[in-house]
N, C-alpha and C positions, 0 to 999 in steps of 0.2 A: 812548096813547104809540107811540109808535114802537119798536120792535125793538131790542134792544143790540144795538152795534155794535162790534165785539172790532177792533182793528189796532195791530196790534205798530208802535212807534218809529218801526223801520226805512219799514214799508209805510204809514207815513203822511207821510211825508218825502214818498217818492218823488209818492205821489197827490199832495201840496202840486205837486212838481215837476211833472207833468204835465198837473194845474191852469193853471199859471202857465204854461207851455209854448202851450197853449189851437193840440192839434193839432198841432203841430211838435214834440212827442214822441217821443224811440225813444234807446234804449240809451247813442250815446255824447250827446245832445244831454239827456237825463236826469242824463249824469255829469256834462257840462259844469256847469248850473244845479245842480246837488248841490255841488257844491266850490266854486260862486262863491257862492250863498247859504246855506249853513250848515258853507261849509269841513269835508264829508264826502268824504271819496275813498272809492271802490267799487269790484270787477272790472267791468268790462259784464255778466259772466258773472252776476254774483250780481244786477245790477242787473235783469238781465232775468226773475233764477228771480222777482222780485217782482212785477214786471209781468205774469207770468203765475200769477198767483197772486191778483193783485187783479183779473185780470180771469175770471178762475174765482169770484170772489168778487161780479163784478158791478159792481164798482166802477168799471172804465174798460176800454174796446170796442178791439179794433184795427182797421188793416186795413191791407191792405199800398199802400205809396206806387210814385210812377213812379223806371222802370231808372234808373242815370245809367252814365255813362261812365267816371268819379271812382271808382262803388262798379265798376265793371270789370263792367258789364250788375245788379248784385245789384238786388233791389230790398228798400227796409227796413219792417220795421212801426211802422206809426203808431199812435201813442194816445192815447185822448182821456176827458176823465174823462164819465161817466154821471149824471145825475142821483143816481143813488143814494149815489157818489162825495162829490158837492161836498153831499147832507145831510148823509152821516156825515164829512166835513168838520167841518161848520158845527155838528155835535152834540159833536164832540168839541173844537171853541172852546170853546163855549157851555160845558161843562160844565168847562173847564180855567178861562173867566174864572170862572165862577160859585166854583170854589175854592180861585181867586187873591181874591177880594173878600172870603172868610169869611178868608182871613188876614190878607189889612189891616186889618182890624177886628179881632182878638184878637191877633193881636203886632206889632210891629214889627222887619223883617227888617235 
């Protein structure tokens, strides 16, 4: 059995956005996707804090992208999900589905 996965709701949502963006995830695109998909608005600094925490836990990895004139020559840090991150999302999904299936069998909502 795998080790226990501990992710907060915000960590899980941002990890899902990184997976959805498929190697094109950085602060702004994560914020835009989070608003579009989950109707959640967060500051870029809050998103960066979560992305760095996810990287420390091994759920995402990052690399520096190329500089652009539209960013004043600055480079952006691009995030992508790791195998560990994908496994964590799958485990969380499976756990939720199991519980929802049990609820459906015992009650009517």
